[in-house]
C-alpha positions, -999 to 999 in steps of 0.1 A, spaced: 28 -3 -769 6 -40 -767 -28 -44 -765 -44 -41 -730 -81 -43 -725 -93 -2 -721 -96 -7 -682 -63 -21 -675 -44 4 -705 -60 33 -688 -44 17 -654 -14 12 -673 -9 49 -690 -20 65 -656 8 44 -642 38 52 -668 41 11 -680 30 -5 -707 21 -36 -688 -5 -44 -660 11 -51 -625 23 -80 -623 -6 -85 -589 -31 -89 -609 -37 -52 -607 -29 -32 -575 -13 -4 -577 8 22 -559 -4 56 -550 21 86 -553 41 75 -529 46 40 -530 21 31 -505 -4 4 -521 -36 9 -528 -52 -8 -506 -41 18 -475 -54 46 -500 -86 25 -496 -86 21 -461 -76 60 -455 -102 71 -478 -126 47 -455 -117 56 -426 -118 100 -437 -156 93 -448 -163 74 -421 -152 105 -397 -170 129 -420 -201 109 -415 -194 107 -378 -193 147 -382 -221 150 -400 -243 128 -377 -231 147 -347 -242 180 -365 -278 171 -374 -280 158 -340 -264 193 -329 -292 208 -350 -321 188 -346 -313 197 -303 -317 231 -318 -351 226 -337 -364 207 -310 -357 232 -280 -370 261 -309 -402 239 -308 -404 239 -273 -399 276 -269 -424 278 -292 -448 261 -276 -441 275 -238 -446 309 -258 -479 301 -276 -493 289 -240 -478 319 -221 -499 342 -253 -530 322 -245 -533 326 -209 -529 363 -212 -553 366 -237 -575 343 -217 -568 369 -184 -572 396 -204 -609 387 -213 -611 378 -175 -598 412 -164 -624 426 -192 -654 409 -183 -649 415 -145 -649 454 -149 -683 452 -172 -692 430 -139 -685 454 -113 -701 486 -134 -730 467 -136 -730 463 -97 -747 494 -92 -774 488 -116 -778 457 -94 -782 482 -63 -806 504 -76 -825 472 -94 -828 459 -55 -836 488 -36 -867 496 -64 -874 456 -59 -876 463 -21 -906 494 -23 -921 477 -59 -911 443 -55 -941 431 -78 -932 451 -107 -893 448 -101 -890 415 -96 -889 401 -129 -867 426 -143 -840 419 -110 -848 381 -119 -835 382 -155 -808 406 -147 -791 381 -123 -796 352 -144 -781 365 -175 -754 375 -152 -752 343 -135 -742 329 -169 -711 349 -173 -697 341 -137 -716 362 -115 -724 346 -82 -745 367 -54 -733 360 -18 -758 343 6 -739 354 42 -774 361 59 -764 340 96 -734 323 84 -699 332 100 -683 364 91 -657 364 68 -637 393 60 -626 379 29 -659 381 14 -678 406 35 -671 440 50 -682 448 87 -701 477 95 -720 473 123 -720 451 155 -748 440 179 -734 427 207 -749 386 213 -741 358 229 -699 361 226 -697 331 207 -690 330 171 -691 363 149 -722 358 128 -740 375 101 -768 394 114 -783 411 82 -767 423 44 -768 459 42 -758 460 2 -753 427 -12 -716 413 -18 -706 397 -53 -679 370 -67 -664 367 -109 -658 335 -116 -647 325 -75 -631 354 -70 -643 381 -46 -656 413 -68 -673 435 -42 -676 420 -9 -710 426 11 -717 454 32 -730 438 67 -741 439 101 -728 416 129 -732 398 157 -715 372 183 
C-alpha cells in the first residue's frame, strides 16, 4: 500500500482502492452516481425537512395564539361575570334597604328636625354607592320609572306626575323600584 495522507487513505480504503481517485478526490456512491449528485439530493432533503419543520412551527404558533386569545376572552368573560354578580348582590342589598328608607321618609314627614339628619346621612351614603332618588314631581309621566296608582283630570294636555306617593330609586342607572305616583293630564 502506498503512503497517503490520512484523509485520502481513509477515502481510498472506503472505496476499496489503494490510490486516490484521478478526479482529485471526487468519489462515486454505491450506485455509481457522482458524490455531487448525492450532495444535491441531501441538500434537497434537508431543505424539505426545514420547510416541513417551519410549517409545523407555524402551525404550533397559530395554535398557541388561538389558545392565548381564547384564554384572554375567557378571562374577560369571567371578570364581567364577577362584576355582574357583585352588581346583583349590591342591588339586592339596596333593595333590602328600601323599606328602611320608606320608614325614614315617613318619620321625616312627622318629625323633620329629629329624623332629617339621619335621612340625609343614609341617602348620602347610598348615593356614593349608586342609589339615586327619582325626582318626578311635575315631570312627564314615564312608565319605566313610575307606577301610576291614581289619576286626576286636568286640562287634557300631557300626562305629568302630580304627586309622588312613594319614592322611586335607580341603582347605577337602572330602575331599582319605580315611584308610586298620582298623575294628571
